[in-house]
Each structure stands twice: as structure tokens, then as C-alpha cells.
C-alpha positions as CSV (number, residue, x, y, z in Angstrom):
1,X,98.3,129.0,49.4
2,X,99.4,131.4,52.1
3,X,99.5,134.3,49.7
4,X,96.1,133.4,48.3
5,X,94.5,133.5,51.8
6,X,96.3,136.8,52.5
7,X,94.9,138.4,49.3
8,X,91.4,137.2,50.1
9,X,91.5,138.7,53.6
10,X,93.1,141.9,52.4
11,X,90.3,142.6,50.0
12,X,87.2,141.5,51.7
13,X,84.5,143.8,50.4
14,X,83.4,146.4,52.8
15,X,80.8,148.6,50.9
16,X,80.2,152.1,52.2
17,X,76.4,151.5,51.9
18,X,74.6,148.8,53.9
19,X,73.3,146.1,51.5
20,X,71.4,142.9,52.1
21,X,73.4,139.7,52.2
22,X,73.1,137.7,49.0
23,X,71.9,134.8,51.1
24,X,69.1,136.8,52.9
25,X,65.6,137.3,51.5
26,X,65.2,140.1,49.0
27,X,64.0,143.4,50.5
28,X,60.6,144.7,49.8
29,X,60.5,147.3,47.1
30,X,60.5,150.9,48.3
31,X,58.9,154.0,46.9
32,X,61.2,155.7,44.4
33,X,63.5,158.2,46.1
34,X,63.6,161.7,44.8
35,X,66.3,162.1,42.2
36,X,69.6,163.6,43.4
37,X,72.5,164.6,41.4
38,X,75.2,162.0,40.9
39,X,78.3,162.4,43.1
40,X,81.5,163.6,41.5
41,X,83.9,160.9,40.3
42,X,86.4,162.1,42.9
43,X,84.0,162.0,45.9
44,X,85.5,159.9,48.7
45,X,83.2,157.3,50.3
46,X,82.9,157.3,54.1
47,X,85.7,155.0,55.4
48,X,84.5,152.0,57.5
49,X,86.7,150.3,60.1
50,X,88.6,147.2,59.0
51,X,89.0,144.1,61.3
52,X,92.4,143.4,62.8
53,X,93.0,140.3,60.6
54,X,92.1,142.2,57.5
55,X,94.5,145.0,58.4
56,X,97.4,142.6,59.0
57,X,96.7,140.6,55.9
58,X,96.6,143.8,53.8
59,X,99.9,145.0,55.1
60,X,101.6,141.7,54.3
61,X,99.9,141.5,50.9
62,X,100.8,145.1,50.0
63,X,104.5,144.6,50.8
64,X,104.7,141.2,49.0
65,X,103.0,142.3,45.8
66,X,104.8,145.6,45.7
67,X,108.3,144.0,46.2
68,X,107.6,141.1,43.8
69,X,106.6,143.4,41.0
70,X,109.5,145.8,41.3
71,X,110.9,147.4,39.2
72,X,107.8,147.2,36.9
73,X,106.1,149.2,35.6
74,X,108.8,151.9,35.6
75,X,111.3,149.6,33.9
76,X,109.1,149.6,30.8
77,X,110.0,153.2,30.2
78,X,112.8,154.1,27.7
79,X,116.1,154.6,29.4
80,X,115.2,152.5,32.5
81,X,116.8,149.3,31.3
82,X,119.3,149.7,34.2
83,X,116.7,149.1,36.8
84,X,116.2,145.4,36.3
85,X,120.0,144.9,36.3
86,X,120.3,146.9,39.5
87,X,117.6,144.8,41.2
88,X,119.2,141.6,39.8
89,X,122.6,142.5,41.2
90,X,121.0,142.8,44.7
91,X,119.2,139.5,44.4
92,X,122.2,137.7,43.0
93,X,124.0,138.6,46.2
94,X,121.2,137.8,48.6
95,X,119.6,134.7,47.2
96,X,122.7,132.4,47.1
97,X,123.6,133.5,50.6
98,X,120.1,132.6,51.9
99,X,120.2,129.3,50.1
100,X,123.5,128.4,51.6
101,X,123.3,129.8,55.1
102,X,119.6,129.9,55.9
103,X,117.9,127.2,53.9
104,X,121.1,125.1,53.9
105,X,120.6,123.7,50.4
106,X,122.8,120.8,49.4
107,X,124.4,122.8,46.5
108,X,125.3,126.4,45.9
109,X,123.0,128.5,43.7
110,X,125.0,129.2,40.6
111,X,122.2,129.2,38.0
112,X,120.4,132.6,37.6
113,X,117.4,133.5,35.5
114,X,118.2,132.4,31.9
115,X,114.9,132.0,30.2
116,X,113.7,129.6,32.9
117,X,111.7,131.3,35.6
118,X,111.4,128.2,37.8
119,X,115.1,127.8,38.8
120,X,116.1,127.1,42.4
121,X,117.1,130.8,42.5
122,X,113.5,131.8,41.7
123,X,112.0,129.5,44.3
124,X,114.4,130.8,47.0
125,X,113.3,134.4,46.2
126,X,109.7,133.6,47.3
127,X,110.4,132.8,51.0
128,X,112.8,135.7,51.1
129,X,110.1,138.0,49.8
130,X,107.5,136.6,52.2
131,X,109.9,137.0,55.2
132,X,110.7,140.6,54.3
133,X,107.0,141.3,53.8
134,X,106.1,139.9,57.2
135,X,108.8,142.0,58.7
136,X,107.6,145.1,56.9
137,X,104.0,144.4,58.0
138,X,105.2,143.9,61.7
139,X,106.9,147.3,61.7
140,X,104.0,148.9,59.9
141,X,101.6,147.4,62.4
142,X,103.5,148.9,65.4
143,X,104.1,152.3,63.8
144,X,100.5,152.6,62.4
145,X,98.7,150.7,65.1
146,X,96.0,153.4,65.6
147,X,94.8,153.3,61.9
148,X,91.5,151.4,61.5
149,X,91.3,151.2,57.7
150,X,93.5,151.3,54.5
151,X,91.1,152.5,51.8
152,X,93.6,154.9,50.3
153,X,96.5,152.4,50.5
154,X,94.3,149.7,49.0
155,X,93.4,152.1,46.1
156,X,97.1,152.9,45.5
157,X,98.0,149.1,45.4
158,X,95.1,148.5,43.0
159,X,96.4,151.2,40.6
160,X,99.9,149.9,40.9
161,X,98.9,146.3,40.2
162,X,96.6,147.4,37.3
163,X,99.6,148.8,35.5
164,X,102.0,146.0,36.3
165,X,99.4,143.4,35.1
166,X,98.4,145.5,32.1
167,X,101.9,145.9,30.8
168,X,102.6,142.2,31.2
169,X,99.4,141.3,29.3
170,X,100.2,143.8,26.6
171,X,103.8,142.6,26.3
172,X,102.8,138.9,26.0
173,X,99.8,139.7,23.8
174,X,101.9,141.6,21.3
175,X,104.5,138.8,21.2
176,X,101.7,136.5,20.0
177,X,99.8,139.0,17.7
178,X,103.1,139.7,15.9
179,X,104.0,136.0,16.2
180,X,107.4,136.3,17.8
181,X,106.9,134.0,20.8
182,X,106.0,130.9,18.9
183,X,107.7,130.3,15.5
184,X,106.4,127.9,12.9
185,X,107.9,124.5,13.4
186,X,111.4,124.6,12.0
187,X,113.1,122.1,9.5
188,X,114.4,119.9,12.3
189,X,110.9,119.3,13.6
190,X,109.7,118.0,10.3
191,X,111.8,114.8,10.7
192,X,111.7,114.5,14.5
193,X,109.6,111.6,15.8
194,X,106.8,112.8,18.1
195,X,108.2,110.7,20.9
196,X,111.3,112.9,20.9
197,X,109.4,116.1,21.6
198,X,109.6,117.5,25.1
199,X,106.2,118.5,26.5
200,X,107.3,122.2,26.1
201,X,108.5,121.5,22.6
202,X,105.1,119.9,21.7
203,X,103.3,123.0,23.0
204,X,105.6,125.4,21.1
205,X,105.1,123.4,17.9
206,X,101.3,123.4,18.5
207,X,101.2,127.1,19.1
208,X,103.7,128.0,16.4
209,X,101.7,126.2,13.7
210,X,98.7,128.6,13.6
211,X,98.9,132.4,13.0
212,X,95.2,132.6,13.7
213,X,95.3,131.0,17.1
214,X,98.2,133.3,18.1
215,X,96.2,136.3,17.0
216,X,93.2,135.0,19.0
217,X,95.1,134.3,22.3
218,X,97.3,137.3,22.0
219,X,94.3,139.5,21.2
220,X,92.6,138.2,24.4
221,X,95.7,139.0,26.5
222,X,95.9,142.5,25.0
223,X,92.2,143.1,25.5
224,X,92.5,142.3,29.2
225,X,95.6,144.6,29.4
226,X,93.8,147.5,27.8
227,X,90.7,147.1,30.0
228,X,92.9,147.2,33.2
229,X,94.2,150.7,32.2
230,X,90.8,152.3,33.1
231,X,89.3,152.3,36.5
232,X,85.8,151.9,35.1
233,X,86.7,148.7,33.2
234,X,89.0,147.2,35.8
235,X,86.6,144.5,36.9
236,X,85.9,143.4,33.3
237,X,89.6,143.4,32.6
238,X,90.3,141.3,35.6
239,X,87.7,138.8,34.5
240,X,89.3,138.6,31.0
241,X,92.8,138.2,32.5
242,X,91.7,135.5,34.9
243,X,90.2,133.5,32.0
244,X,93.3,134.0,29.9
245,X,95.9,133.4,32.6
246,X,94.1,130.4,34.0
247,X,94.6,128.7,30.7
248,X,98.3,129.9,30.5
249,X,99.0,128.7,34.1
250,X,97.5,125.3,33.2
251,X,99.6,125.0,30.0
252,X,102.7,126.0,32.0
253,X,102.1,123.3,34.6
254,X,100.9,120.5,32.4
255,X,103.4,121.1,29.6
256,X,106.3,121.6,31.9
257,X,106.9,125.2,30.8
258,X,109.3,127.0,33.3
259,X,107.2,130.1,33.8
260,X,105.0,128.5,36.5
261,X,105.9,130.9,39.3
262,X,105.5,134.1,37.3
263,X,102.3,133.2,35.5
264,X,100.8,132.1,38.8
265,X,101.6,135.5,40.3
266,X,100.0,137.3,37.4
267,X,96.9,135.2,37.9
268,X,96.9,136.1,41.7
269,X,97.2,139.8,40.8
270,X,94.1,139.5,38.6
271,X,92.2,137.7,41.4
272,X,93.3,140.5,43.8
273,X,91.8,143.1,41.5
274,X,88.5,141.2,41.2
275,X,88.0,140.4,44.9
276,X,86.2,143.6,45.9
277,X,83.5,142.8,43.4
278,X,83.2,139.0,44.0
279,X,80.2,139.3,46.3
280,X,78.3,141.5,43.9
281,X,79.1,139.2,40.9
282,X,78.0,136.1,42.8
283,X,74.8,137.8,43.7
284,X,74.0,138.7,40.1
285,X,75.4,135.6,38.3
286,X,74.6,132.8,40.7
287,X,71.9,134.0,43.1
288,X,69.9,136.2,40.7
289,X,69.9,139.1,43.2
290,X,70.1,142.8,42.4
291,X,73.2,144.6,43.5
292,X,74.2,148.1,44.4
293,X,76.4,150.2,42.1
294,X,79.9,150.6,43.4
295,X,81.4,154.0,43.7
296,X,84.2,154.4,41.1
297,X,85.8,157.4,42.7
298,X,89.0,157.2,44.7
299,X,89.4,157.8,48.5
300,X,91.5,160.9,47.5
301,X,90.1,164.3,46.9
302,X,91.5,166.0,43.8
303,X,90.8,169.4,42.3
304,X,89.8,169.7,38.7
305,X,93.3,170.8,37.8
306,X,94.9,167.9,39.6
307,X,92.6,165.4,37.9
308,X,93.6,166.8,34.5
309,X,97.2,166.7,35.5
310,X,97.0,163.1,36.5
311,X,95.2,162.3,33.3
312,X,97.9,163.9,31.3
313,X,100.6,162.1,33.3
314,X,98.8,158.8,32.6
315,X,98.5,159.5,28.9
316,X,102.2,160.4,28.7
317,X,103.2,157.2,30.5
318,X,101.1,155.1,28.2
319,X,102.3,156.8,25.0
320,X,105.9,156.4,26.2
321,X,105.5,152.7,27.1
322,X,103.6,152.1,23.9
323,X,106.4,153.6,21.8
324,X,109.0,151.6,23.7
325,X,107.0,148.4,23.0
326,X,106.7,149.3,19.3
327,X,110.4,149.9,18.9
328,X,111.3,146.7,20.8
329,X,108.8,144.6,19.0
330,X,109.8,146.0,15.6
331,X,113.3,144.8,16.2
332,X,112.1,141.4,17.3
333,X,109.7,141.1,14.4
334,X,112.5,141.7,11.9
335,X,114.6,138.9,13.4
336,X,112.3,136.3,14.9
337,X,108.9,136.4,13.2
338,X,107.9,133.8,10.6
339,X,108.4,136.5,7.9
340,X,111.9,137.4,9.1
341,X,114.7,136.9,6.5
342,X,116.4,133.5,6.6
343,X,120.0,132.7,6.1
344,X,121.1,131.2,2.8
345,X,121.5,127.7,4.2
346,X,118.1,127.6,5.9
347,X,116.2,124.4,5.3
348,X,116.0,120.6,5.7
349,X,118.5,118.5,3.7
350,X,118.7,114.7,3.1
351,X,122.1,113.2,2.8
352,X,122.7,111.6,-0.6
353,X,126.3,110.5,0.0
354,X,128.7,110.6,2.9
355,X,132.5,110.1,2.7
356,X,134.6,109.9,5.9
357,X,138.4,109.8,5.7
358,X,138.1,108.8,2.0
359,X,135.7,105.9,2.7
360,X,132.1,106.1,1.4
361,X,129.7,105.1,4.1
362,X,126.5,103.5,2.9
363,X,123.1,104.6,4.5
364,X,123.0,101.7,7.0
365,X,120.5,102.0,9.9
366,X,122.3,102.1,13.2
367,X,125.5,103.8,11.9
368,X,126.5,106.3,14.6
369,X,128.9,108.3,12.3
370,X,126.9,108.8,9.1
371,X,124.6,111.7,8.7
372,X,121.0,111.1,7.7
373,X,119.4,114.6,7.7
374,X,120.8,118.1,8.2
375,X,118.5,120.9,9.4
376,X,119.4,124.6,9.5
377,X,116.9,126.7,11.4
378,X,116.1,130.4,11.5
379,X,118.2,131.0,14.6
380,X,121.5,129.9,13.1
381,X,121.6,126.4,14.7
382,X,122.3,123.1,12.9
383,X,120.7,119.8,13.8
384,X,122.3,116.6,12.6
385,X,120.2,113.4,12.7
386,X,122.4,110.3,12.4
387,X,121.6,106.9,10.9
388,X,120.9,105.5,14.4
389,X,118.4,108.3,14.9
390,X,120.6,110.1,17.5
391,X,120.6,113.9,17.3
392,X,123.5,116.3,17.5
393,X,123.0,120.1,17.7
394,X,125.5,122.8,16.9
395,X,125.7,126.5,16.8
396,X,126.3,127.9,13.3
397,X,128.5,130.8,12.0
398,X,127.9,131.3,8.4
399,X,130.2,133.3,6.1
400,X,128.5,133.8,2.7
401,X,131.6,135.5,1.3
402,X,134.1,132.8,2.2
403,X,131.5,130.0,1.7
404,X,132.3,128.6,5.1
405,X,130.1,127.2,7.9
406,X,131.5,126.9,11.4
407,X,129.7,124.3,13.6
408,X,130.2,124.8,17.3
409,X,129.4,122.2,19.9
410,X,128.0,123.2,23.3
411,X,130.6,123.8,26.0
412,X,131.3,127.5,26.3
413,X,134.8,128.7,25.6
414,X,136.2,125.1,25.4
415,X,133.6,124.1,22.8
416,X,135.0,122.3,19.8
417,X,134.6,123.9,16.4
418,X,134.5,122.4,12.9
419,X,135.0,124.7,9.9
420,X,133.5,123.3,6.7
421,X,133.5,124.8,3.3
422,X,130.4,124.5,1.1
423,X,129.4,124.7,-2.5
424,X,126.2,124.5,-4.5
425,X,126.4,122.4,-7.6
426,X,122.8,123.4,-8.4
427,X,119.8,124.9,-6.8
428,X,118.8,121.7,-5.0
429,X,122.2,120.4,-3.8
430,X,124.7,121.4,-1.2
431,X,128.2,119.9,-0.6
432,X,130.1,120.2,2.7
433,X,133.8,119.5,2.9
434,X,136.3,119.8,5.8
435,X,137.3,118.3,9.1
436,X,134.5,117.3,11.4
437,X,135.2,115.7,14.8
438,X,138.7,114.7,13.8
439,X,137.8,113.2,10.5
440,X,137.9,114.5,6.9
441,X,134.4,114.4,5.5
442,X,132.6,115.2,2.2
443,X,128.8,115.3,2.4
444,X,126.4,115.7,-0.5
445,X,123.0,117.0,0.5
446,X,119.7,117.4,-1.3
447,X,117.2,120.0,0.0
448,X,113.8,118.6,1.0
449,X,110.9,120.5,-0.5
450,X,109.1,121.9,2.6
451,X,105.8,122.0,0.7
452,X,105.7,118.2,0.6
453,X,105.1,118.0,4.4
454,X,101.5,117.4,5.3
455,X,101.8,119.9,8.2
456,X,102.6,122.6,5.6
457,X,100.4,121.8,2.7
458,X,97.2,120.6,4.4
459,X,95.8,124.1,5.0
460,X,92.3,125.1,6.1
461,X,89.2,123.3,4.9
462,X,85.6,124.5,5.3
463,X,84.1,121.2,4.2
464,X,85.4,117.8,5.3
465,X,83.3,114.8,4.3
466,X,85.4,112.6,6.7
467,X,87.8,113.4,9.6
468,X,91.3,113.9,8.3
469,X,93.2,112.8,11.4
470,X,96.7,111.6,10.5
């Protein structure tokens, strides 16, 4: 809330030319003015003084957004992987100290970013960043107290945020277009009751089902990212990103996805980029008023050679980042996309017979020791569903030469491991033998034909005489 107010104050539109308020009567038409040559793109508009509140808000917003985004976008360049680690090492020292000695949290912060962006660590960073930003703004205000406007600094911040936001949109968009973020529901999902899905698991299954919807949403994210890379299309890009990220933020909040903080900040950045044009957009879209064209040049004056040099630097940066993305995504695609190779044991298996310590256990509902289904997913994890519908999950190490499968329980270095040998009597069956949880077992499994699942075989239908809602 506080940051949103600061962003709004920091970017209150102050056009160089006097225009009528969108709420005032439309001006009388004037005689056409004699044609004049258009100004150069680099022509700097005459600066107008900013109010005190706007100057202070801008200083705080500049410091906060800049510090929050670091080390992006430089960290996207090849060879800069050390930058995030360096920043993390600083935060790992500062944040736990602040949590313990300043905020006086009940427990020490020991969990660092691990795939969740909404940890206690992430929440503590925000007041630290805000405090540092206020301090920077205070010093800035004293040192630069005679300055009446920040047109140039505002332009620099806009360029910086355009690239930070564009790279994030392109990265997330490519992950969807190449279908690496959301995989098709795995074998364990096919026999999991809907009531056992977490909200995030339900969202991941919903998104992972459709390649077309991934292409659509990822394409929209990439479109917004590409539009932000050019000054002329920044406003359109901000509008696209606001639409896309509003939906993403809503999904993260309402499906309990732990990326709420980061996605909200990306949305705020897009709003910041749009704010200078809000008054003009409202005049056209809501009040049906004409509006003045906004100067697209920068407050800086560049020679022709300097402009070409900046354009070449921009092209080099984009090509380098694009190649880095391509290499990274190519590696991910070969491992995590739906078309990635699957291990030999991949699939869903139904237990036909189960022997424990020489005793055959019949398939009785409620039995806590007999297996009912075995699912091996693409990531090398095994899910056992027992006869009482309880679920046990294990890591899998598969040795195709020795025909062994090592199941590892969670628990770090002290995790218990079970080494089972396996054989294939025929193409449909799999037999496990060995010691599992202190008991000698022999399990005969039959692979379930994945094409028999309605989720897999329903497909797309142009014509439906009746709704097919199962």
C-alpha cells in the first residue's frame, strides 16, 4: 500500500505543454497552425518544477525499486551467475540479524529462498529495503535539496525497469511456451483423489494439461516483454503486462502459490511504467476527449554517433541475453518438458500381489502395509499409495545395469534407504524384491495403460451435442 502511493506520487504526469483537464469543457477549435518540422527524437522537453511531495516520493521509489531489482538485468548475461550468489550472501547475513535483533521474531530465520518466494526471509527483506530506501532518500534530499525536478532520473529508472520487467516476462513466457513450468499431470496424479490436491497442485495440474493454453499465456507474457524493449511501445507493453500479471497475481494469491511477493512487485513495476500516460488514457478511453501526443525523446541530448552507439549496445545486450536464455531453456527442455526422455520405470502400476516376510497380504482396504499403486514420475520420484489410501513418497535412484531401484525417504543425510532389485517377466509386468522398511518384500506390479484415463483420451471436440462434464 505504502509503495503503491509512493509510485503514484513519483510519476504524477507533468506534461511539458499545457493541456486542458479531462474534466474541463473541450476547447474551441483553433485555426490550423502552420506546419513545422517534427522535433528530433532526442530533443529534450523543457523541465517543469516538481512539487516537494513528488520529489521525496520519487527518491524513495527510485531507491526501493532499484535495490529490489538488483542484480537484474545484468545477472541475465552469461558469466554473471556469481552476482545473485554475492547478493544472497549479503542478505543471508543481514536478514536473520534483523529478524532476531530488530523485529524480534520468535524464531531464528533459518529457511532461505528454496523455490518459495514467500518465506519469512522474503517478508523481512521488504521492511529492510524500505528502511534503506527512506535513508537513501533522506540523504539524497539533503545533498540535492536545490534540485526542482528529476526528469532525467525518472527516465533512467523507467529504462532500468523496462529491462528488468521485460527479462522477467520473457523468461516466464518462454518457460510456458516451451512447456517447462507446468508438466502434464504425472502418473501419481491419475489415481489421486481430487480432495488430496493442494490448491497449488490443482493449479499446476490444470495448467499442465493443456499445451495450447501454455502457449497462449506464455505468448502473452513474451509479447508484453518484447513491447517493453522499445520506448515507443512501452505504454502498450505496460498495458499487456498489467493484464497478464493481474491474472498471475490473482492465481498466486487464490491458489496459495508462494510467489505472491515477487509477482506483486512485477505488477507494480508495470503500473509505474504506465502512470505517466494514465491521464491521457482515461481522457481517451473513458471521457472521450482528445489528447496531446507525448514526446518520446529523452531528457538527454545525444549526438547522432552516440545514439547509434547506444543502439548497438542495446542490440548486443539483447542478443547476449537471448542466447543465454536459449542455452538455458534448451537444457531445461531436454530434461523437464513433456517430450523429455523418461526413465525405464516411468509409469503407473497396480499391485497384483504383495508378499511381506513370506506372507501373502490380500488387497484388504485399510491395510497400512500393503501397496495398492506405485507411480514413478519423470523427475525420478516414487509415490506409493497404500490400501488405506495413505501416500508415501520417495526419491529414486535407478541403475539400469544392475537392475536396482533405491528408494530414499526424506530426511537429508539420515534418510533411510531401501535397495530393491527388479525384473520384467513381460512387457506389462514388473517385480520388485528386497528389504523395504525392515521387511523382506516381493511385489508383482502390472502397468496401467495411461491411454485409458479420461483425462488423456478425451481430446478436443469441435462439436458436442451435450456437455461432457465428468
